[in-house]
N, C-alpha and C positions, 0 to 999 in steps of 0.2 A: 624828473618831471620837467625841468627847464629845457633840457635837451630835447625831450619829446615835443614840447611846444614849438621850439625852433625848427624841428624836423617837419612839423605840420606846416609851418609858415613857408619853409623852403619848397615843400611839395606843392603848396598853393601857387608860389611864384613860378615854378616850372610849368604847372598847369596853365597858368595865365599866359606864359610865354608861348606855349604850344598853341593856344587858342588864338593868340595874336598872329602866329604864323598861318594858322588856318584861315583867319580873317583876311590875311593878305591874299589868300587864294580865292576870295570872292564872297565869304560869308558876311552878313550884315552885322552891324554893331548892336550889342545888347542894350535894350532899354530897361527902365525900372520894372516893367511888367514881366520881363523875361527871367527874373531871378528874385530870390528872397534871401534874407540874412539869417545866419545861425551862429551861435557861439561854439567854439571848441571846448573840449573838456578842460577843466581847471588844472593848472599845474600845482607844484608843491608850494609856490609862493602865493597862490590864490588869484592868479591872473589868467586871462584867456584872450583869444583872438576872435574877431568878427570876420567871418568869411561869407562870400556870396555863393549861393547854391542855385544853379540854373533850374528853371521849371522843366525844361526839356534839354537834356545834355546834347550838345552839338548843334543846337538850333541857331545859335548866334555866337559872336566872339566879342572880346573886350570886356570881360567881367571885372568889376572893381577888385582892386588888390586887397588882401587881408590887412586889417588894421587892429591895433591893440584894443581890446574891449574893456568894458567896465569890470570892476572887481566882482569876484564870484558871489560875495555876500550882498551885492547891491540889489535893492528892490525899490519899487515905487509905492506910493501911498494908495490906499483904497480909492477907487474912482479914477486912477491913472494907469497908463500902460507905457511900456518902454518902446519908444519910437526908434527902431533899429538904425535908420539912416543917420540920424543925429545922435543916437545913443543917449537920448534925454527922455525924461518922464513927461508925458502929455496927457491932458484930461480926455476922458472918454466923451464922445459926442452924446447929445440927447438921444434917448432911445436905446442906449447901451449902458453897460456897467462893467466894473472891474473890481476885483478884490485886492489888487496890488500884487502881493506875493502868494496868492492862492488861486484855486479854481473851485467853481461851484457847479453842481449838477442838480438842477431843479426842474428840468423839463424831460418828461418820460413818455413822449408820444412813441418813441422807439428807443432801442437800447443805444446809449451814447457810445461814441468811438472809444475803444479801450476797455469797455466792459464786456464780460462774457459770462454765460450761465452754463454750468456743467453739472450733470448728475454723476456722482462718484460711485465707485464700486460698493455694493451693498453687502457682500458676503465673501466667504472663502470658497464657495462652491464653484469649481471651474466649469461646471456644466451649465452655469447660469450666466447670462450676459446682461449686465446692468443697463447697458445702453439700449438693449432691446426692450426690457421690461419698464424702463423709466424714461424712454425717449420723449414722452410727452410732458415730463415734469421739468419745470424751469421757472425762473423769475420772469414775470410778465409785466411789461410797461403798461400803465393804466392812465397815462396823461400827466397827472400831477404826482404820481407816486409809482413805486414798484410793488408788485404783489408776489409773495412767495407761493410755493406749491402748497397744496392742501393734502397730499397723500403722504405715505410713509417713506417715499424716496428721499434720499439725502441730496440736496441740491445746493451748489455753491455759486454765489455771485463773486466774481473775481475782477480786481482792478489793480494794475501795477503802476507805480509812480516813482520817479527818481527825484529826490530832494537834494537841493544844493546845501541846505542847512537844516538844523533841527526844526521840526514843525509839528503839526497835529492833524488829525482827521476828526470831524464831527458830523453827526447825522441825526436825523429825527426818525423815530420808529414808533410803531404800534405793535405791541406784543401782548394781547389780552388772553391768550389761551395756552395753558400749560400742557396741553396735549401735543404741543409742538415744541421741539427742542430748537433753540436759537443761540448760536455762538458767533462771536466776531474775534478773529485772530489775525496775526500779521506774520509773514515770512520774509526772509531776506532773499537775495538773488540766487542762493544755493538751496532754496527750499527748506531752510531750517527755521523753525518757529522761534520768533522772538520771545524773550522773557516777558511774561504778562501775568498780572495778578488775576485771580479767579473772578473778582468782582468787575473787571473790565473785559473779561473774555465771555462770560456767560451773562447775558442781558436779563435785567429784571422785568417782571411782568408789568403791564400798564393797565389802568382802568379802561373801561369801554369808552371809546371816542377820545382818549387822551393821547397826545403825542409827547413822547419823552425824548430828551436829547442825550446823546452818548458821545463823549470826547475821549480820545486816546492820543498820547504823545507819540511822535514818530522820530526815528533817528535819521540822520543824513544818509544818503545813499538810496539804494533800491528798496522799496517797500511794496510787498504784494499783499493786498488787502482781501480778506475772505469774509463774506457774510454767508453763514451756512445754516440751513434749516432742514428739518426732517420730522415727520409725524411719528408719534409713538405708536407702537404696534397695536392694532385692533381697536384703537380709540377713534372717536369722531372729532375731527378738527373743526371747531365751530368757526373760527376766524383765522385767516392766514396772517403772517407777519407783513406789515406795510413799511416801506422805506422811502424817504424823500430827503431833499435838501442835503446832499452829501457835499461837504466843503473840506478841501485839503489846503493847509497852509504850509509854506516852506519851499515852494517851487522857485524862489528867489526873484523871479520876474515873470511877467506876462507880456507878450509882444503884441497883443491885440485885446480889444474889449469884446465882451460877449453881448450880442443883441438881446433885448428883452424878448421873452417868449410871448406868443399870442395870448391876449387876455391881460397883459401887464404893460407898463410904460414907465419911462423915466423922463421927466419934463425938463430937467436942467442938466448941463454938461457936468462931468465929474461925479456921476452917481455911482454909489457902491452897491445899490440894490434897485430892483424894479418893483413898482407898486401894482396891486391888482386893480383892474378896472371896476368902478362901482356897478351896482345892479342896473340893468337896462342900458348898459353901454358895452362896447367891445373894442378890441384892438387887434392889429395884425402883428407880424413879426417885426421887431425892432421899432416899435411905436414910441413916439414922444408924447402922445396924448391919446385919449379914448374918444370914440365916436358914439353918439347917442342913437338908440334904436327908435323906431316909430312906435311909441308905447300903445297906440291905439290898436294896432294889429300885431305887434311884435313884443318880445320880452327877451331878457338875457339875465342869466345868473351872474353873481359876482365873479369876476375873472374870466368872462366868456370871450371866445375868439370870434364869435359871430352871433347874430340875432336869430331867434326862432319865431315862427308864426304861432300866434295864440290859438289853441284848439277850442272848439265849442265846449261849453260847460256840460258836465255830466254828473251823475250821482257820485262819482268817484272824487269829485272836487269839493264836497262839503261833508260835514259831520255834525252830529248832535251831542249836546251836553245837557245835564240837569243842573238847575240852579239850586242853591241852598234852600232848605225848608223855610217857609214863612211862618208867621204866627198862627196861621190856620192849619198848619201841618201839611201844606201843599208845596209841590215843586213844579217848576216850569221846564218844558222841553224847548231848548234853544238850538237853532240850526245856524252854523257858521261856515263861511267859505274857508277852505284851507289856505293859509297865508304862507308865502305871498301868492296872491291870486293871479293865475296865469291864463285862465280860461276866459272866453268871451261870451257874454249873454246877448240875447236878442238876435241871434243868427239862426239859420235853419238847423234844426236838430239839437239846439242847446236846451239844457234843463234850467229851470228857475229854482231859486232857493225856497224851500218849503216855508210855510207860515210858522213862525215861532209863537210861543205863549201858551200852548196847551198845558193845563194844570193836571197834575196827577198826585195821588196821596203819597206822602213821604213814607218810606219804610221805617220800621222801629229803630231805636238806637241799638247799637251793638252791645253785647254783654260787657259790663264794666263801665258803661256810659249811661247818662240819664238826661232827660229833657225836662228842665224846670220851667215849663211854660215859656220857653224861648224858641227861637227858630233853629237852634243848633243843638247837637248832642255834646255834652261836656263829660270829661272823665270824672269818675267818683274820687273823692278825696282819699288820701292814704288811710288805711284801716277800715274802709267801708267797701261794700260790694253792691252790685245790682245786676239783674238779668237783662237789663235794657228796657224793660217795660215798667219798672217801678222805681221809686226814689231810692237813693243810696241808703244803706243801713249798716249799722255797726255789727261786726261779727260777735256772736254770743261768747260768753266766758268759756275758756278752754278750747277756743278755736282761733284761727288766724286766716287772713285773706289768701287766696290762691292767685298769684300774679301771672300775667301773661296778656296776650292779645287773642281776641276771637272775633274776626271780621267775617260776618255773613250777610250784612246789609250794606249796599253800596250806593248811598245817595251822594256822598262826596268822597274824595280820596283821603284816607287817613293821613294825619299830619306826619307820621313817621314813614310814609311811603312816597316814592317818586316814580314818575313815568317819563320816558323819553323815547326818541326815535334816533337810530344810529345807522348811517350809511356813509362810509368814508368818501364814496364817489358822488354823493348827492347832498350838498349842504342844505338843500331845502328841507330835508328830513329833520335837521337839528332843531327846528322851531315848532315841531309838531308833537302832540301827545301820542305816546305809544299805545296807551290803553285808555278806555273810556268806561266810566261807571254807568250801570244800567239797573239800579234798584236791587234785584236779588242776585246780581252777578256783576263782574267786571270783565270786559272783553277787549280783544286787541283792536287797535284803531285802524284807520284807513291807511296811514302812512303816505309817503310820496311816491313809492315804487314798490314793486312786488318783492324785491330782494332787500327791503329795509329790515333791520332788526328792531322789533317793537319791544321795548324793555320796561319791566315793572320791577321795582326794587324796594325792599324793606330792610332797614338797618336796625340791628339789635346791639346796644352798647355792651351787653354782657348778660350774665344769668345770675339769679339769686335763688338759691335753693330754699325750700321750706325750712323753718326753724328746726323741725324735728330731725332733719338729716343734714343740717348745715355743718356739723362737726364730723361727719362720716366720710369715708372714702367711697365715692360713688363713681360709676362709669357713665352715668347719664345726667347731664346738667340741664338738658331741655330737649324739646323736639318740635319740629315744624311739620304741620299736617295741612294739606290743601286738597280740595276737591275740584276737579277740572274735567274738561272735554275739549276735543278739537274736531272741527268739521272742515274737510279739505277736499279739493278736487285734483290736487297735484302733490308734489313732493314737499309739502310743508313740514315744519318741525318745531316742536316746543322744547326748549331747554330749561332745566332747573339747575342753577349754578350757585356756588358758595364761595365767598371770599373771607378768609379768616385774617383778622388784624391787618387788612388791606395789603396783604403780601402776594397773594396769588388767587386767581379765579379758577375754580375747579368745576367742571361739569359733573354734577352728581348723577343726573339721569336725564334722558331725552326720550321723546316720543315722536314718531314719524307718522305722517298722514292722519287719517281719521281715527280717533280713539273715543270709545264710549265713556260716559260719565263714570269717574272712578276717583279713588282716594289714594294719596301717596304720603308716606311718613318718613322723615329723616331724623335720626337721633344725633344730637350734639354731644360729643364726648369730651369736649374741652370747654373750660370757662374762659371765653375770649370774646372780643368784639367780632361780630360776624355780619355780613351783608348777604341776604338771600336775593337772588335775581331770577326772574322768569323772562326769557327772550323768545319771541315768536317770529319766525321767518316763513313767508309764504313759498318762496323758492330761492335757491342760491344762484340762479341765473340772472345776470343784470339785464334790464330791458327798460326802454323809455315808455313802453305801452303797458297799461294796467290790464292784466288779464284775470287775475285771481283776487280781486278786491273782496269778494264774498267769502273767501276762506277765512276762518275765524277760530280763535282760541278763547274759551270762557273759563274763568275761575269763579267758583261759587262761594268758597269759604277758605280762609287762611287762619290757622291757629298756631300760635307760638307759646309754649309753656315756660314758666319760670323766667320770663323776660325781666331784666333789671328795672326798666322804666315802664313795666306793664301796669294794667289795671286789674281789678278783681271782679269776677262774676259770681264767686261763691266762696265758702269758707271750708276749712278742713280742721280736724281735731289736732290739738297740740298738747304738749306736756306742760304742766304748771310748775312754778317754782315750789320748792319744799318749804320755803319760809312761810310762817303763819299768815302773814299779810300779803304774800306774793300772789299776784293774779296775772303776771306776764308769762308769755310762752317762753320756754327754755328749751334748748336743744337736748336731745337724748344722746347718751354715750353711744359709740359705735355698737351696732348689733342689738339695739334695744328698740322695742316697739311701744306704742302708747296703749295703755290699758284704758278703755273707754269709760269704765266705771269709776276709777280713781284718778284719771288723768295723770297717772304716773308712768315713768319709763320702766319697762320690764325687759329683762334680757331674753333673747331668743333661746329656746332649748338647744341642747348640744346637737351638733351635726345638722343644724338647719341654717339657712341663710335668709337675710332680710331682703324682701323684694323691694327695689327702689320705688318710691312714690306710691306704695300700696296704701290701702285704707287702714285705719287704726284697728287694733285688735290682734289677737294671737294668730289670726290667719295670714298676717303679713310675713310670718316666718314659714318658709317652705322647706320640707325635709330634703336633704341631699339624696342623691341617687345611690344605687348599690355600690358598695366598696369605695365610698367617698366620704369625706369629712369636711367640715367648714373651718375656715380660718378663725383666728381669735376674734376678729371683728364681725364675724357672720356676714361678710361681704360676698363671698363666693365659696363654692365647693371645689375641692381638688382631691387628687389621689396622693396618698402618702407613700406610694411606690410599693405597698404591700397588698397582697390579694390571697384569699383562701377559697378553695373550692372543695366541696364534699360530694362524693358520689358513692352512695351506699355506705359501707364501713371504711372507705378510704378517703382520707383528707389530704389534699395537696396544698402546700403553702408556697407562695411565690414572693420573691423579693426582687423588685425591678429597680432597685437603687442604682445598679450599673447603667441603667438607661435614662437616668434623670437629667443628664446634660442636654442642652439644646442641640439638635442635629439638623442637618440640611440635606435635602434631596434635590438634585438637578436632573431633570429628565432629558431625554435625547433631544438634539437640536431639531428645530423646525424652521421652515422657510415660508414666508408670506408669498402672495401672488406676485409681489414686486421683487422677490428674491432676498428679502431681508432675513438674516439669520437671528434666531432668538431662542432663549431657554426659559422654562418655567422653574423657579426655585421655590421649594417649600421649606419653611423652618418650623420644626415641631418641638414642643416642650411637652413630654409625656406626663410627667408627674412633678410635684413640687408646688410651692407657693408662688406669690407674685414675683419674687426675685428671679424665678426661673423661667418667666414667660419669654416666648420667642419674639423677635423684633424684625420688621421689614421696613425699609426706608425708600422713599422716592428721591432721586437727585436730578430729575430732568431740569428743573428750574433753579436748582441750587447745587451745582456740582462742587461747591467748596466744602460740602459736608464730608468730613473725613470718614474713612471706613470704620474707625473705632467708634465715632459718634453714631454711625449708622447701625452698628451692631448693638449699641445700647438703646437704640430707638429714640435718639435725642433730636432728630431732624424735625422740621416743621410738619412734614407729612408722614411721620413715623406711625407704624401700626404695631401695637403690642397685644399679643393674645397667645393662646395655647398653640394655635396653628395659623400661619399666615403665608401668603404667596406673593411673589414678586416676579415680574417679567424682566429678564436681563438681556440686554443687547450688547454683545461684545464690542470692544472698541474697534476691532478690525472689521466688524460687520456693518458699520455705518459711516466710516470715515471720520468719526469723532476721535478725540484723543484720550478718551477714558470711557469705560463701560457705563452704560446707562441702566439705571434701575428704576422701573416705573410700574404703575398699576398695582401698587401694594394693596392687597385686600385682606380683610379679616375673615378667616374661615371658621374659627372656633374660639369664642370668648367665654363660653360656659361649658363646664364639665358636667355631663349627665350621669356618669357612672361607668363602672367596669364590671363585666360579667362574661360568662361563657355562652350566654344566650345570644340570639341573632337580632333581637328587637328591644329597644329601650326608647320610650317616649315617642313612639312612631317612627324612629329612625332604624332602618334595617341594614344589618351587615349582609354582605353577599359573598359567602365563602366560595361560591362557584366561579367567581372572577379570578381566583388564584388556583394554582396547582394544588391538588389535594395530597394529603400525607396520611400514611397508615400508622403514624405514631400514636401511642396510647395517651399522650398528654394533650388535653384539649386546648384549642386556641382561646386566648383571652381578648375580648373586644373592648376597646375604650371608645366611648361615645361622647361627641362634642356637638355644640350648636353655636351659631352666631345669631345674635339678636337683630342684626341689621338686615332688614327685608329689602329685596330688590324686585323689579318688575317681573322677573322670571322666577324668583324664589320668594313667594309671599310670606313664608314662614321663616325666612332666613336660610343661610347656607348651613350645612352640617358636615360632619366628618366622622369616619370610623377608622381607628388604628387597630389592626389585628396583630397581636403578639403571638408568635409561633416559636415553640421550643425547637431549636436546631443545634444539636451539639457540635455539628461540623463548622458552625460559624463562630466568629470571635464574640467577645462579650458585647462590644458595641454593635455587632451585627450588621445587617444589610437591609436598607429600606427599598421598597419597590412599589410601583403602581400597577394596576391591571394592564395586561398586554393588550386587551381589547380597547381599553380607554387610556391612551398614553398621556392624556391631560390630567389624569387622576380622578376624573369624574365622567360618568356616562350620560348623565342627565343635566349637568351644569349646576346642580344644587348640592348633591351629596358626594363627598370625596372619600375614596377608599385607599388605604395604605396597608401594606403588609410589612411587618418588621420581624425578620427571622434573626434569632440571636440565641446564643447559649445562655445569655442572661435572662431569657424568657422561660427557662426551664424551672421547675419547682425546686425547692430546697431539698437536699438529700435527707432521708430518714433511714431507720434500721431495715426497712423492707427493700431498700435499694441495693443491698449487698447480701452475699451468702457465704457459708463456711465450706472450705475444702479441707478434709482431714488427710494428712500424709500417712505413709506406711510407718510401722514401728521398726526402727532400726537401732540396734544396740540399746534397747530399753527406753528409747525416746521417740516421741511422735510429734510432728509439726501440725499446728492448727492455723490455716491461712484464710483471711477474709478477702474477697474480691468483689468488685462492683458487678451487678447484673448487667449484661450487655444486651442491647445498646444502652449505655448510660444516659438516662434522660433526666438528670438532676444536676444541680450546681450548689456549692456551698453546703450549709446545713451541718449534719453530723459528719465527723471525720471517720475514715475507714479505720477499724480497730487494728492495733498492732499485731504482728505475728506472734503466736504463742507456741511454746514447746512443753509438752507434758510427758511424765514418766509412764511407761507401759511394759507389760510382760512379753517374753519372746514367743513367737508363734510356734516353735518346734515342739514344746510340751503339749500344747493344745492340739497340734497335728497328730502326735502319737496317741494321745488319749482319744481323739476322735476316730482314728483308724481302728483302735482296739474295740471300742464300743460298736463301731459299724460292722466289723467282722463278726463279733458275737451275735449281733442282731440278725445279720444275714444268715448265719448257720441255723439259728433258732427258727427263723421264718421258713427255711427250706425243710427242716425236719418236720415241723408242724404241717406243712403243705403235703409232704409225702404220706404222713400218717393218715390224714383225713382223706386223701385221694384213695388210698388202699382200702380204707374202711368203706368208702362210698362205692367202690367197685364190688365189694362183697355183697352189700345190700342190693345193689342193682341185679346181681346174678341171682340171688335168692328170689327176688321178685319175679324175674323173668321165668324161672323154672316153675314157680307156683302157677303162673299164668298158663304155661304150656301143659302142665299136668291137669289143670282144670278143664282143658279143652279136649283131652283124649276120649275116644269113643269106647274104649274097653271098660269093663265093669270094675269098678274099684270099691274097695270097702268104704262104707260110709260111716262106719262107727267113729272113726277118728277124723279129725279135722285139723288142718294147719292154722285155721283162723282162731282167734280168741273170741269166744262167745261172749255175749253180753252178760255181764255180771261176774265173769271170771276174773280172777286176780292175775294180772299180767305177770306179776313177779313169780307166781306159783306155777303157772302152766307154760311158761315161756319155753318154746322149743328152739333148738339151735339147728339150723340147716348148715350142714358142713359140705362144702364142695371141694372135692379133691381133684386137683388138676392132674391128668394122667401124665406119667413119665414117658420117656422116649420108648421104653420097652412096652409100655401099655399101649402107646399109639400103634406100634407094629402089630400087636395082637389084635387090635381093633380092626386094622386093615385086613388082616388074614381072615377074620371072622365075618367079613362082609359077604363073602361068597356063600356062607351058610344061612344067610338071611337074618342073622341075629344083629338086631340094631338096638342096643340099649347101653345105658350108662349106669353106674352105681351111684346112688344118692343115699347118703346116710343122714337120717334125721335123729338128732340127739335131743332127747327130752330131758327136762330138768328132773324128771322122776326116773331116770335111767332106763326108759323104755324106748325101743327103736322099732321102726317098721321098715323093712327092707324088701324092695322089689328086685327080683332076680329073674 
């Protein structure tokens, strides 16, 4: 390093010599304005050289020769700078400041030199160009601060600094919205990320209007600083990240002081900071004092760079309030100018302040409060209740007060509520009320500009369950319900937000533009301190002109149940102690309800669950659905993984135990309009008790959560239920260094039952969404529901998991969603899943196999049992073993059968011939008798061939004998034809030996 320093010095001397030669050829000598000083790189001994650098190379000659500079670790104090000519620390002049060994960036009218804003690649799809889809996304200077992007693009603010020694970087930021991911990390000059703890990389959320300071130590050498933001998919970013006052220590020296920015000043030399100009004064660039405005016609906000003309007063410049009730039960309407007042009265077109003092009747006290002939409403003492119109009363025996808040009359703002106005770019908003009371409702205030956030907040320190359920495992600790409406002419929006334990502010729901009067309820599933916030913004476009002052949000009532510091408006039944003298309420054991007649705790019947916060009596126990049973505490119903279906005389028994483990389904990747790649992941727990519930975790604002903790549902935003869904953004898809899991929602926290039917409790399975099968085993549908209602799903979300027997699949099987609805739902409320598995087949029984008998060989015969194909069962009975039985040889039976068959055949032939011959004889006799009866010749009539009536057939039977002529007889008959003799001989044999012969 020493040799390199001498090499630089020698090169500088040669350069100077050359320029002296050039100067001899007619160039002018350099003056102090023609060059500036810089230090060379430090060598291994920590020393360096000061060299002169020309402003324009070749413009002059005679540059000062290099001289040894100060030590590399040398630095000046705050308020001083290193004067390079003398290499001594010198105080900054008035109107400027210095940090000594650091730099500060506090003026953001434009992007300072060295800073850059870049949209990084959003996905792995080579057909998408992030620069084209996110070219409008960047960090935007807003005068006093930088504002991040509001969309889902990932945008980085980058600044590189080279430190001579170890230092630090600090900055102030506002990060109020967890729908935006915000990280700060550091890389070296080889683009390798420095080791950094998670708590310094991922920044914590801030409260609304609060500026937090973040400090990170830096190593010597090159440090590339990254501030990276990106909106979470599909969510609405309420507020962007704001950044200001970036200060870097460790640059070793500064060779100049920084002038004070407009609106600030430093009155004395040697200042390390600049002060803001007071109200109604202004200053320019590098000012040592502020100049006063003409307050008659002009005004200026604190820290202004110029004065503004006062506008004529209008209705937008004042507001009304109601005074507290007096002893006569009256309230006065008071009109006040918005402070600080900037408008001018008494000029053309100016409005005057309306007359105050009009008296109006005071509204009644809210439930839980009373008016004891005073001007204010007071909360009822503990143990008492009131509906707001009567004095407080003790609860009757066997009952206890129901705690909470129920605000429906708005004469004054309740003591546990606060209202404010927030606009980071408009300090005038900070001193104004965000909401104003108006008797039967509370409405958004005027604000100072149309893009102000008008905030109403109520803080609940915790929740106290009723005594009857205080010892039970419950999923609902309380709920907040409010009735509201919005009336807007532009893109106004009302946000309902929640902050648990002051860790993160989450947007629960939002409503855009005009909304009719309606009610919304949110259930609190954790017993924690929580702040509920309503924020109304008329438009998100900044403007100095008020256009939408008449756009308004109204809240008519707010109710919070089981609030720890709440008051009571009514009483509810409770269980009394079993002690003879006991009259205090005692908690019931889990799964017990209160018998209203005896005020005792009674256990719910088998396979019923206790409805949380239900009225007393046996109706508080609700039967479980088909093929489900309740846990031992009667807290919920679940499937024990067994199912039975009977169809006619056939009963199918299913054992879904192989499917009881929590399984995950990741659908095909999708891309947003900005090109961000993401997946939806479903975690499903089909059957089993609480220990088997699925878990989904958000890590957007706390990426320090380990994957093991996330799988157990131990994160602050964890969701545990039978079915839950998360949106996963891969690390490579956003430029972040770890995958993001966000938007965890509960799809199914209540099991409704399992059946082969397509409808349970109004939830319909849709088998037509999946390919049909001709298998004889019916599909089994598991029905679930979530109790969390949304604006689009008023009854909450629901889910149907269809189990289908498929012997070609493994035991764990395969999950799928409808091909027509790749998100798992076609309407946004009911989710459908198909689980094909051999584990979904019924258990095997004796009817699932049959017997095959083998041939008898050597006196032995095999008896083999085989499954009926296709085999549509699993487990159950085992296939019987192969059997071998003794048998007789088939040769004997063959011979015996052949003999019997031959004898039978001969007998049948003989009988056939006999009866055939006899039949021919009778036929001939009959034909001859017919012929003889038709002859015209006279025949004797004495005799008859017929049997007369009354004669004995046996006695008079004649036999007609027909003699077939022989061959010789036939020849004689032929010869006799020529003589005209045509006759045959017929002999009639009588039983009485008499014969009549014709010849």
